[in-house]
C-alpha positions as CSV (number, residue, x, y, z in Angstrom):
1,X,0.1,0.2,0.0
2,X,1.5,3.5,-1.3
3,X,1.0,5.9,1.8
4,X,1.0,9.8,-0.1
5,X,3.7,11.9,1.7
6,X,2.1,15.1,2.8
7,X,4.5,18.2,2.3
8,X,5.1,19.9,5.7
9,X,5.2,23.7,6.0
10,X,8.8,24.3,6.8
11,X,11.2,27.2,6.0
12,X,11.3,27.6,2.2
13,X,8.2,26.1,1.5
14,X,5.6,28.1,-0.7
15,X,2.5,27.9,1.0
16,X,-1.3,29.1,-0.1
17,X,-3.8,29.6,2.4
18,X,-7.3,31.3,3.1
19,X,-8.1,32.6,6.3
20,X,-11.0,34.6,8.5
21,X,-10.4,36.5,11.2
22,X,-13.4,36.3,13.6
23,X,-14.2,38.2,16.6
24,X,-14.0,36.4,19.9
25,X,-16.5,38.2,21.7
26,X,-19.3,38.5,19.0
27,X,-18.1,35.6,16.8
28,X,-18.3,37.7,13.7
29,X,-16.2,37.8,10.8
30,X,-14.3,40.8,10.6
31,X,-12.0,39.5,7.2
32,X,-12.4,37.0,5.0
33,X,-9.9,36.2,2.3
34,X,-11.7,35.4,-0.7
35,X,-8.7,34.3,-3.0
36,X,-5.8,32.4,-1.6
37,X,-2.9,34.3,-0.4
38,X,0.5,32.7,-1.2
39,X,3.9,33.2,0.7
40,X,7.3,31.2,0.9
41,X,7.4,30.4,4.7
42,X,10.1,31.6,7.0
43,X,11.0,34.3,3.8
44,X,8.1,36.3,3.3
45,X,6.2,38.3,6.0
46,X,2.7,37.6,4.9
47,X,0.8,37.1,8.2
48,X,1.8,38.2,11.9
49,X,4.7,36.3,13.7
50,X,2.4,34.1,16.1
51,X,0.2,33.1,13.2
52,X,3.2,32.0,11.0
53,X,4.7,30.2,13.8
54,X,1.3,28.0,14.5
55,X,1.7,27.1,10.7
56,X,5.0,25.5,11.4
57,X,4.6,21.7,10.5
58,X,1.3,21.5,9.3
59,X,-0.1,20.3,6.2
60,X,-2.6,20.5,3.3
61,X,-6.2,20.3,3.9
62,X,-5.7,21.1,7.9
63,X,-7.4,24.2,9.7
64,X,-5.9,25.7,12.7
65,X,-7.4,28.5,14.7
66,X,-4.9,30.8,16.2
67,X,-6.1,33.2,18.6
68,X,-4.7,36.4,18.9
69,X,-5.0,39.7,21.3
70,X,-4.9,42.5,19.2
71,X,-4.0,45.0,22.1
72,X,-0.6,43.2,22.4
73,X,-0.2,44.0,18.6
74,X,-1.8,47.3,17.8
75,X,-2.3,48.7,21.6
76,X,-5.2,49.6,23.3
77,X,-7.7,52.3,21.1
78,X,-6.7,55.8,21.2
79,X,-9.9,58.0,21.3
80,X,-8.1,61.2,20.0
81,X,-7.8,59.2,16.8
82,X,-11.6,59.6,16.3
83,X,-12.4,62.8,14.2
84,X,-16.0,63.8,13.9
85,X,-16.3,66.8,11.4
86,X,-19.1,68.5,9.8
87,X,-20.3,67.0,6.8
88,X,-19.8,70.1,4.8
89,X,-16.3,70.2,5.8
90,X,-15.6,66.8,4.2
91,X,-15.2,66.2,0.3
92,X,-18.3,64.2,-1.0
93,X,-15.7,61.5,-2.3
94,X,-15.1,60.9,1.6
95,X,-18.9,60.6,2.9
96,X,-18.9,56.5,2.6
97,X,-18.4,54.4,5.6
98,X,-15.5,51.8,4.8
99,X,-13.8,54.8,2.9
100,X,-10.0,54.7,3.5
101,X,-8.3,58.4,3.8
102,X,-4.2,59.1,3.9
103,X,-3.8,62.2,6.0
104,X,-0.5,63.8,6.9
105,X,0.4,65.8,9.8
106,X,2.6,68.7,10.0
107,X,5.8,66.9,10.4
108,X,4.9,65.1,6.8
109,X,4.0,61.7,8.6
110,X,1.1,59.7,7.2
111,X,-1.9,58.0,8.6
112,X,-4.6,55.8,7.5
113,X,-8.1,56.9,8.6
114,X,-11.2,54.9,7.9
115,X,-14.8,56.4,7.6
116,X,-16.7,54.7,10.2
117,X,-20.1,56.6,10.5
118,X,-21.9,59.2,7.9
119,X,-25.1,61.2,9.0
120,X,-27.0,63.9,7.8
121,X,-24.6,66.1,9.9
122,X,-21.0,64.5,10.6
123,X,-18.6,62.1,9.3
124,X,-16.9,60.1,11.5
125,X,-13.2,59.1,10.8
126,X,-11.1,56.7,13.0
127,X,-7.1,56.3,12.9
128,X,-6.9,53.2,14.9
129,X,-6.5,49.9,13.5
130,X,-9.8,48.5,13.0
131,X,-8.8,45.3,15.1
132,X,-7.4,47.3,18.2
133,X,-8.8,46.8,21.5
134,X,-9.9,43.3,20.3
135,X,-9.6,39.5,20.7
136,X,-9.3,37.7,17.4
137,X,-9.4,34.2,16.4
138,X,-7.6,33.4,12.8
139,X,-8.7,30.2,11.3
140,X,-6.6,29.4,8.3
141,X,-7.0,26.9,5.8
142,X,-4.4,25.1,4.4
143,X,-4.3,24.9,0.6
144,X,-1.1,24.3,-0.8
145,X,2.4,23.1,0.6
146,X,5.2,22.7,-1.9
147,X,8.8,23.5,-2.5
148,X,9.4,27.3,-3.6
149,X,10.5,27.6,-7.4
150,X,13.8,29.6,-7.5
151,X,11.9,32.4,-9.5
152,X,9.2,32.5,-6.2
153,X,12.6,32.9,-3.9
154,X,13.6,36.0,-6.2
155,X,10.3,37.6,-6.2
156,X,9.5,37.0,-2.5
157,X,6.4,35.1,-3.3
158,X,4.0,34.1,-5.7
159,X,4.7,34.9,-9.3
160,X,2.4,36.0,-12.3
161,X,-0.3,36.5,-9.3
162,X,-2.8,39.2,-9.7
163,X,-2.3,42.0,-7.6
164,X,-5.0,42.0,-5.0
165,X,-5.1,45.4,-3.3
166,X,-7.8,44.0,-0.7
167,X,-5.0,42.2,1.1
168,X,-3.8,45.7,2.0
169,X,-6.6,47.6,2.6
170,X,-9.2,45.1,3.3
171,X,-11.9,43.6,1.1
172,X,-14.5,45.9,2.2
173,X,-12.7,49.3,1.7
174,X,-13.3,51.8,-0.8
175,X,-9.8,53.2,-1.4
176,X,-9.5,57.3,-2.9
177,X,-6.4,58.5,-3.7
178,X,-5.4,62.0,-2.4
179,X,-4.5,64.4,-5.3
């Protein structure tokens, strides 16, 4: 009887997976990737280090859950980063919940803010990471584990993959460049 030996996630392996981020308290799905993300284990920083560490030694088909206290990663919420402005002071393009706005302070440092609320009179934007102050579960499904190609090592990840900006800004975000 031939037993199929499954590839194990280890340094230098190409890994593809899908994941969800679930709020521990409300059990709501905060983020879910529709298309698999690919990375080279131990080479590309695609996920938080504590998530990557839990993937070590796992194989295709496994589903793992990694609890994360986002306070340790992003710190507590900073209410000074929540700004409510009169709707007339906000350009029309930015009056939509989920819109990401890049803002710059007087020192030239940039920070991304998210429109979290819009009503008849005001717009609320929040500079806190949407995960800060939360405890979440990363639920990961491992789809592919194989040796990375030389080309993938050179590129630092998958080659010929369509760029998916939602990985950076979140799939529910609408991004408007500032001109």
